C-alpha positions in Angstrom: 111.5 -72.7 63.3 114.1 -74.0 65.7 116.9 -71.9 67.2 119.5 -73.9 65.2 117.9 -73.2 61.8 117.9 -69.5 62.5 121.6 -69.5 63.2 122.8 -71.6 60.2 123.5 -69.9 56.9 121.4 -71.0 53.9 123.3 -73.7 52.2 123.1 -74.4 48.5 123.8 -77.6 46.7 126.4 -77.7 43.9 123.6 -77.7 41.3 121.8 -74.7 43.0 125.0 -72.7 43.2 125.9 -73.4 39.6 122.4 -72.3 38.5 122.7 -69.1 40.5 126.1 -68.3 39.0 125.2 -69.4 35.5 128.0 -71.9 35.2 128.2 -75.7 35.1 128.7 -77.9 38.1 132.0 -79.0 36.4 133.1 -75.4 36.5 132.5 -75.2 40.2 134.4 -78.5 40.6 137.3 -77.0 38.7 137.3 -73.8 40.7 137.3 -75.8 44.0 140.3 -77.9 42.7 142.3 -74.7 41.8 141.3 -72.7 44.9 139.1 -70.3 43.0 135.4 -69.6 43.1 133.1 -69.1 46.0 133.9 -70.5 49.4 132.3 -73.9 50.1 131.8 -76.3 53.0 132.4 -80.1 52.9 130.1 -82.0 55.2 130.8 -85.6 56.2 134.0 -85.5 54.1 132.4 -85.4 50.7 129.1 -83.5 50.6 129.8 -80.0 49.2 127.6 -77.1 50.1 127.9 -73.4 49.3 126.7 -70.9 51.9 124.4 -68.4 50.2 126.6 -65.6 51.6 129.7 -67.0 49.9 127.8 -67.0 46.5 126.7 -63.4 47.1 130.2 -62.3 48.1 131.7 -64.0 45.1 129.3 -62.2 42.8 130.0 -58.9 44.5 133.8 -59.5 44.2 133.4 -59.6 40.5 131.6 -56.3 40.2 133.3 -53.7 38.1 132.5 -50.0 37.6 132.3 -48.2 34.4 135.6 -47.7 32.5 136.9 -44.1 32.7 136.6 -42.2 29.5 139.7 -42.4 27.4 140.8 -45.7 28.9 140.3 -49.0 27.1 
């Protein structure tokens, strides 16, 4: 393994990210256009990639705890 590959984050394609999140690639595209969703990187001006950490952070950001008793 080269020094560079050990320093770069794991990058997911749009299809891989959508599969991990359980949504369509169209949903990811919509989120990108509206500034929502996980952080992404554009390579060479058009190639979209999602760092694995950004997917993990996006999922963690949506976590919710149990609702307190008596609250609905």
